[in-house]
Steps between C-alpha positions, in 0.01 A plus 500: 500500500271412206262311740484794740412746218220272382356486854508876519293525179231268623676171421450513130757483222452816296628378171375659186225300334536442125238706308241274339406762242698729277349844441532761230389863508263569208425865565539780753290815487488807720136575577342794681188575687385857543441620858428838655869610517598376151599156377608188687730277299537125531631223280318213333693184414402213274691178573493158338615192693557138390681183591610398147293177536147606407395750763466874452330796654460876435467752787438878513544712813565856609744629763660824620832393343597261223637224722183492714282485191708215349484300827121540514463407133701177554273414788195568279643289218553207741126523596401479130723207385372261233629165379493409138589202277832474310568245227858476356590846627206666323122530546280211382272699266420849367302721728343851475425724795362846575529706816355854490623636164809270480458203265775239460561191287732220621618227261722201569836500325743228386807415708778751447273786385526691828260760637367725227310754704539852624474690824315340790422184302871419458572550869204288610580221258857489627399501871246224430761269347369520140803466272325502161204728433358736243286777646333815373350785701214682335302807592693630801860544610407549864729264691251439783219390266723299266652322804159414634378393151802259484406354841139453377628334179723260691213416738294380198766241396400134514733200474 
């Protein structure tokens, strides 16, 4: 019976593949564009993905409903993945970064300190596998820009 069902489906086993990346929704916004008859609403989703082993990405996309926007944002984040260096569950050195008006500072922390960060920085550090980190976001609390500033900061890391 099992063999016959597989043949009907094209001969492949359709078992669920294990996801390689975890994702977290950073922000959802309802956005509008004005057209002749009024306003057309859509949703913009900002999603962070990571493998907990030194890879993260941030994606932003729009869709007619929230689930479509999230799916597109995950796809966008996979296209913009970066790999960074981890040493003893923290970053190897202090780093500063700026993206648009968002400025961030990342500092390594001792074992057991945990992630001392807020908002998008905490989520990205967790998804990247960083266990001990001190971070400060300056200038902007926009989650898209702080997320992208964090990606830029982690890209600057050297072993």
